[in-house]
Structures are given as C-alpha cells and as structure tokens.
MDTraj code that builds the backbone (N, CA, C; nanometers):
import mdtraj as md
import numpy as np

residues = "UNK UNK UNK UNK UNK UNK UNK UNK UNK UNK UNK UNK UNK UNK UNK UNK UNK UNK UNK UNK UNK UNK UNK UNK UNK UNK UNK UNK UNK UNK UNK UNK UNK UNK UNK UNK UNK UNK UNK UNK UNK UNK UNK UNK UNK UNK UNK UNK UNK UNK UNK UNK UNK UNK UNK UNK UNK UNK UNK UNK UNK UNK UNK UNK UNK UNK UNK UNK UNK UNK UNK UNK UNK UNK UNK UNK UNK UNK UNK UNK UNK UNK UNK UNK UNK UNK UNK UNK UNK UNK UNK UNK UNK UNK UNK UNK UNK UNK UNK UNK UNK UNK UNK UNK UNK UNK UNK".split()
xyz = np.array([
    [5.0364, 0.1681, -2.7588],
    [4.8481, 0.1388, -2.8044],
    [4.8198, 0.0462, -2.6836],
    [4.8670, 0.0429, -2.5299],
    [4.8551, 0.0015, -2.4548],
    [4.7453, 0.0140, -2.3604],
    [4.7432, 0.1201, -2.3817],
    [4.6173, 0.2119, -2.2680],
    [4.5149, 0.1930, -2.3825],
    [4.4656, 0.2297, -2.5472],
    [4.3886, 0.1707, -2.6138],
    [4.3123, 0.0683, -2.6204],
    [4.4109, -0.0739, -2.6260],
    [4.3481, -0.1371, -2.6051],
    [4.2995, -0.2097, -2.4745],
    [4.3820, -0.1388, -2.3475],
    [4.2952, -0.1103, -2.2135],
    [4.1417, -0.1166, -2.2134],
    [4.1707, 0.0160, -2.2681],
    [3.9934, 0.0878, -2.2908],
    [3.9363, 0.0145, -2.3787],
    [3.9775, -0.0565, -2.5030],
    [3.8382, -0.1148, -2.5124],
    [3.8493, -0.2607, -2.4795],
    [3.9258, -0.2945, -2.3809],
    [3.8505, -0.4273, -2.3309],
    [3.7669, -0.3867, -2.2254],
    [3.7906, -0.3121, -2.1229],
    [3.6712, -0.2586, -2.0332],
    [3.5486, -0.2173, -2.1090],
    [3.5854, -0.1722, -2.1996],
    [3.4741, -0.1036, -2.2984],
    [3.3847, -0.2698, -2.2868],
    [3.4212, -0.3493, -2.3337],
    [3.3709, -0.4709, -2.3690],
    [3.2957, -0.5578, -2.2561],
    [3.4175, -0.5137, -2.1557],
    [3.3622, -0.6060, -1.9793],
    [3.2201, -0.5053, -1.9361],
    [3.2376, -0.3891, -1.9625],
    [3.1128, -0.3403, -1.8573],
    [2.9922, -0.3017, -1.9722],
    [3.0040, -0.2579, -2.0815],
    [2.8825, -0.2266, -2.1237],
    [2.7834, -0.3760, -2.1494],
    [2.7910, -0.4772, -2.1528],
    [2.6974, -0.5448, -2.1667],
    [2.6261, -0.5616, -1.9581],
    [2.7122, -0.5240, -1.8305],
    [2.5952, -0.4933, -1.7525],
    [2.5688, -0.4129, -1.7327],
    [2.5985, -0.2835, -1.8129],
    [2.5170, -0.1669, -1.8140],
    [2.3466, -0.1869, -1.8627],
    [2.3560, -0.2916, -2.0152],
    [2.2504, -0.2894, -2.0825],
    [2.1713, -0.3503, -1.9268],
    [2.1930, -0.4939, -1.8776],
    [2.1560, -0.5754, -1.8019],
    [2.0745, -0.5300, -1.6902],
    [2.1775, -0.4066, -1.6139],
    [2.0805, -0.2924, -1.5390],
    [2.0007, -0.2092, -1.5960],
    [2.0011, -0.1606, -1.6783],
    [1.9491, -0.0517, -1.7278],
    [1.7519, -0.1180, -1.7761],
    [1.7957, -0.2615, -1.8140],
    [1.6818, -0.3741, -1.8561],
    [1.6330, -0.3309, -1.7003],
    [1.6691, -0.3864, -1.6211],
    [1.6168, -0.4661, -1.5153],
    [1.5427, -0.2969, -1.4315],
    [1.5379, -0.2312, -1.4261],
    [1.5447, -0.0969, -1.3779],
    [1.4172, -0.0418, -1.5134],
    [1.4068, -0.0788, -1.6214],
    [1.3114, -0.0697, -1.7033],
    [1.2181, -0.1606, -1.6824],
    [1.2074, -0.2433, -1.5960],
    [1.0910, -0.3061, -1.5905],
    [0.9512, -0.2673, -1.5490],
    [0.8604, -0.2719, -1.5987],
    [0.7343, -0.2288, -1.5898],
    [0.6035, -0.3503, -1.5940],
    [0.4697, -0.3077, -1.5225],
    [0.3859, -0.4352, -1.5549],
    [0.2644, -0.3079, -1.5450],
    [0.1449, -0.3704, -1.5503],
    [0.0337, -0.3358, -1.5783],
    [-0.0533, -0.4069, -1.4571],
    [-0.1313, -0.3568, -1.4103],
    [-0.1943, -0.4400, -1.3006],
    [-0.3686, -0.4197, -1.2919],
    [-0.4660, -0.4499, -1.3703],
    [-0.5862, -0.4519, -1.3432],
    [-0.6236, -0.5197, -1.1877],
    [-0.6865, -0.3956, -1.1321],
    [-0.7441, -0.4182, -1.0097],
    [-0.9035, -0.4072, -1.0223],
    [-0.9952, -0.4623, -0.9295],
    [-1.1365, -0.4099, -0.9151],
    [-1.1314, -0.2948, -0.8591],
    [-1.1957, -0.1456, -0.8642],
    [-1.2090, -0.0406, -0.8232],
    [-1.3001, -0.0425, -0.7202],
    [-1.3066, -0.1023, -0.5997],
    [-1.4238, -0.0842, -0.4854],
    [-1.4205, 0.0179, -0.4318],
    [-1.5630, 0.0866, -0.4047],
    [-1.5699, 0.1834, -0.3014],
    [-1.5464, 0.1185, -0.1327],
    [-1.4707, 0.2804, -0.1023],
    [-1.4153, 0.2551, 0.0004],
    [-1.4841, 0.2681, 0.1402],
    [-1.5846, 0.4344, 0.0668],
    [-1.6326, 0.5073, 0.1847],
    [-1.5448, 0.6215, 0.2091],
    [-1.4056, 0.6033, 0.1473],
    [-1.2960, 0.7254, 0.1450],
    [-1.2958, 0.7555, 0.0460],
    [-1.2902, 0.7312, -0.0436],
    [-1.2618, 0.8096, -0.2205],
    [-1.1681, 0.7806, -0.2900],
    [-1.1235, 0.6541, -0.2264],
    [-0.9566, 0.6489, -0.2494],
    [-1.0557, 0.5775, -0.4315],
    [-1.1190, 0.5113, -0.3993],
    [-1.1868, 0.4599, -0.5374],
    [-1.1798, 0.5614, -0.6802],
    [-1.2318, 0.6757, -0.6053],
    [-1.2878, 0.7469, -0.7105],
    [-1.1085, 0.8535, -0.7643],
    [-1.0343, 0.8658, -0.6665],
    [-0.9213, 0.9492, -0.7150],
    [-0.8703, 0.8679, -0.7926],
    [-0.8310, 0.7165, -0.7425],
    [-0.7841, 0.5952, -0.8595],
    [-0.8545, 0.6132, -1.0096],
    [-0.9570, 0.5926, -0.9927],
    [-1.0199, 0.6030, -1.1657],
    [-1.0012, 0.7288, -1.2173],
    [-1.0264, 0.8389, -1.1444],
    [-0.9439, 0.9701, -1.2655],
    [-0.8597, 0.9967, -1.2121],
    [-0.7914, 0.9368, -1.1643],
    [-0.6077, 0.9827, -1.1802],
    [-0.5640, 1.0818, -1.0962],
    [-0.6808, 1.1146, -1.0411],
    [-0.6477, 1.2419, -0.9382],
    [-0.5020, 1.2223, -0.8384],
    [-0.4361, 1.3312, -0.7852],
    [-0.3002, 1.3591, -0.6990],
    [-0.3341, 1.2178, -0.5790],
    [-0.4887, 1.2262, -0.5058],
    [-0.4911, 1.1791, -0.4121],
    [-0.4690, 1.0665, -0.4035],
    [-0.4344, 0.9799, -0.5776],
    [-0.4526, 0.7484, -0.5662],
    [-0.3455, 0.7839, -0.5708],
    [-0.2087, 0.8614, -0.5650],
    [-0.0940, 0.8026, -0.6055],
    [-0.0690, 0.7566, -0.4595],
    [-0.0993, 0.8019, -0.3214],
    [-0.0480, 0.6838, -0.2232],
    [-0.1169, 0.5599, -0.2536],
    [-0.2404, 0.5036, -0.2844],
    [-0.2348, 0.4365, -0.2822],
    [-0.2084, 0.3271, -0.4132],
    [-0.2192, 0.3570, -0.5018],
    [-0.1044, 0.2947, -0.6318],
    [0.0119, 0.2726, -0.5968],
    [0.0957, 0.3816, -0.5380],
    [0.2438, 0.3444, -0.4529],
    [0.2310, 0.2171, -0.3925],
    [0.1389, 0.2203, -0.2436],
    [0.1483, 0.0836, -0.1917],
    [0.1303, 0.0018, -0.2494],
    [0.0175, -0.0387, -0.3681],
    [-0.0108, -0.1421, -0.4368],
    [0.1271, -0.2215, -0.5289],
    [0.1940, -0.1297, -0.5642],
    [0.3252, -0.1552, -0.6199],
    [0.3731, -0.1960, -0.5325],
    [0.4038, -0.1097, -0.4402],
    [0.4988, -0.1535, -0.3016],
    [0.5032, -0.3068, -0.2664],
    [0.3823, -0.3251, -0.2591],
    [0.3317, -0.4352, -0.2141],
    [0.3595, -0.5962, -0.2975],
    [0.3958, -0.5305, -0.3822],
    [0.3956, -0.6030, -0.5116],
    [0.5702, -0.6023, -0.5679],
    [0.6613, -0.5760, -0.4895],
    [0.7759, -0.5587, -0.4834],
    [0.7865, -0.4455, -0.6386],
    [0.8008, -0.3556, -0.6323],
    [0.7863, -0.2346, -0.7641],
    [0.8241, -0.1596, -0.6848],
    [0.8890, -0.0931, -0.7275],
    [0.9160, 0.0700, -0.6556],
    [0.8849, 0.1789, -0.6649],
    [0.7893, 0.1787, -0.7616],
    [0.7012, 0.2966, -0.8074],
    [0.5475, 0.2901, -0.8780],
    [0.4724, 0.3855, -0.8262],
    [0.3326, 0.3411, -0.9516],
    [0.3979, 0.4924, -1.0694],
    [0.3681, 0.4248, -1.1716],
    [0.4398, 0.5350, -1.2809],
    [0.2844, 0.5828, -1.3499],
    [0.1111, 0.5087, -1.2937],
    [0.0351, 0.5402, -1.3777],
    [-0.0824, 0.5091, -1.3228],
    [-0.2008, 0.5849, -1.3065],
    [-0.2857, 0.5170, -1.2727],
    [-0.4116, 0.5695, -1.3287],
    [-0.5339, 0.4611, -1.3777],
    [-0.6597, 0.5138, -1.4133],
    [-0.7486, 0.4234, -1.4346],
    [-0.8667, 0.4647, -1.4781],
    [-1.0079, 0.3707, -1.4752],
    [-0.9576, 0.2829, -1.6307],
    [-1.0001, 0.1517, -1.6635],
    [-1.0041, 0.0854, -1.7401],
    [-1.1533, 0.0761, -1.7620],
    [-1.1284, 0.1567, -1.8986],
    [-1.2844, 0.1426, -1.9273],
    [-1.3358, -0.0701, -1.9933],
    [-1.4284, -0.0769, -1.9751],
    [-1.4288, -0.2725, -1.9528],
    [-1.4028, -0.3108, -2.1601],
    [-1.4442, -0.2643, -2.2472],
    [-1.3539, -0.2552, -2.3506],
    [-1.2468, -0.3201, -2.3784],
    [-1.1147, -0.2500, -2.3200],
    [-1.0046, -0.2730, -2.2336],
    [-0.9804, -0.3900, -2.2118],
    [-1.0528, -0.4413, -2.1652],
    [-1.0104, -0.5690, -2.0577],
    [-1.0392, -0.7018, -2.1735],
    [-1.1285, -0.6907, -2.2868],
    [-1.1791, -0.7856, -2.3641],
    [-1.1906, -0.9291, -2.3213],
    [-1.2539, -0.9372, -2.1705],
    [-1.2849, -1.0768, -2.1410],
    [-1.1606, -1.1735, -2.0648],
    [-1.1305, -1.0534, -1.9722],
    [-1.0473, -1.1478, -1.8890],
    [-1.0975, -1.1327, -1.7718],
    [-1.1731, -1.0657, -1.7321],
    [-1.2163, -1.0537, -1.6087],
    [-1.4144, -1.1340, -1.5980],
    [-1.3749, -1.2555, -1.5842],
    [-1.4607, -1.3454, -1.6298],
    [-1.6165, -1.2524, -1.5265],
    [-1.7678, -1.2638, -1.5717],
    [-1.8665, -1.2219, -1.5294],
    [-1.9489, -1.3630, -1.4870],
    [-2.0202, -1.3556, -1.4133],
    [-2.1403, -1.4810, -1.3900],
    [-2.2491, -1.4718, -1.4797],
    [-2.2933, -1.5919, -1.5333],
    [-2.3184, -1.6376, -1.6424],
    [-2.5022, -1.5702, -1.6579],
    [-2.5413, -1.5288, -1.5194],
    [-2.6594, -1.4446, -1.4858],
    [-2.6332, -1.3007, -1.4774],
    [-2.5614, -1.2670, -1.4350],
    [-2.4989, -1.1703, -1.4824],
    [-2.5058, -1.0293, -1.5836],
    [-2.5842, -0.9519, -1.5220],
    [-2.6155, -0.8373, -1.6382],
    [-2.5361, -0.7046, -1.6444],
    [-2.4674, -0.6323, -1.7277],
    [-2.4039, -0.4951, -1.7243],
    [-2.4116, -0.3826, -1.7644],
    [-2.5009, -0.3240, -1.7181],
    [-2.5371, -0.2184, -1.6952],
    [-2.5243, -0.0634, -1.6584],
    [-2.4929, 0.0324, -1.7134],
    [-2.4869, 0.1565, -1.6531],
    [-2.3594, 0.1263, -1.5294],
    [-2.4314, 0.1623, -1.3709],
    [-2.3024, 0.1553, -1.2717],
    [-2.3041, 0.0773, -1.1891],
    [-2.3903, -0.0466, -1.2823],
    [-2.4194, -0.1231, -1.2084],
    [-2.2688, -0.2576, -1.2343],
    [-2.1858, -0.2569, -1.2914],
    [-2.0830, -0.3082, -1.3615],
    [-1.9841, -0.2742, -1.2429],
    [-1.9021, -0.3808, -1.1988],
    [-1.7742, -0.3299, -1.1523],
    [-1.6555, -0.2355, -1.2396],
    [-1.5792, -0.1138, -1.1596],
    [-1.5133, -0.0864, -1.2048],
    [-1.3698, -0.0966, -1.1622],
    [-1.3009, -0.0892, -1.2714],
    [-1.1565, -0.1247, -1.2546],
    [-1.0730, -0.0368, -1.2795],
    [-0.9418, -0.0860, -1.2632],
    [-0.8596, 0.0764, -1.2577],
    [-0.7222, -0.0061, -1.2656],
    [-0.6242, 0.0384, -1.3630],
    [-0.4850, 0.0023, -1.4510],
    [-0.4019, 0.1001, -1.3837],
    [-0.3690, 0.0197, -1.2957],
    [-0.2189, 0.0863, -1.2172],
    [-0.0743, 0.0003, -1.2792],
    [0.0007, 0.1083, -1.3380],
    [0.1442, 0.0900, -1.3901],
    [0.2509, 0.0684, -1.2722],
    [0.3207, -0.0193, -1.2737],
    [0.4109, -0.0338, -1.1387],
    [0.5455, -0.0467, -1.2462],
    [0.6382, 0.0122, -1.1491],
    [0.7913, 0.0286, -1.2301],
    [0.8973, 0.0272, -1.0934],
    [1.0003, -0.1032, -1.1413],
    [1.1128, -0.1292, -1.0534],
    [1.2132, 0.0044, -1.0653],
])
top = md.Topology()
chain = top.add_chain()
for i, resn in enumerate(residues, 1):
    res = top.add_residue(resn, chain, resSeq=i)
    for name in ("N", "CA", "C"):
        top.add_atom(name, md.element.get_by_symbol(name[0]), res)
traj = md.Trajectory(xyz[None], top)
C-alpha cells in the first residue's frame, strides 16, 4: 500500500504546478498597432498576413517580452469600435484613414 499512497501524494503535489506552468505558457495578447507605410513594404506584409511580415511581427512581440507572434493581420475599423480616437475634424474615407494591424503575441 505504501507505493500507492506515495504515488497519490506525488500526483497531488505536482499536478497544480503543471497547471500553473501551462497557463503561463498559454498567455497570449492581441496588440492593435498603427500600420504606417515605411517605404520597404513591411506595412503591406503585415496587413496581408504574408510571410514577409513574420519578422516584423516577431520583433514587435519580443520587444514586449513575448516569445513569438502567432498571428498578424489587418484590422477593419469596425473591429476597433472607437478604441482609436480620431480628431474631431478628421473625416475618414477610402485610403485616407490610417490602417491598423492586429498582432497576436504568445509567451
């Protein structure tokens, strides 16, 4: 009986620590950033979700203490729902509005 009780005690001690470490690893956050033209096309790579934007997205995540970028894409203005303030006299139409990109970072 002694080996079984030792196994149960070990399981009770280790199980919570495994749950805590897996929760920390699964920590992810979505950042909404202005997608400004840089002259090199990185803005378009990010907006289209192309492979060429992976390095920029990864660098952004690493600069915020995340390990990797799991996704990046253009964000429609309707998805932001007023979180990005506009000047009172700014009219937004066509390509005159700033584009935004969502970058999902994971620890």
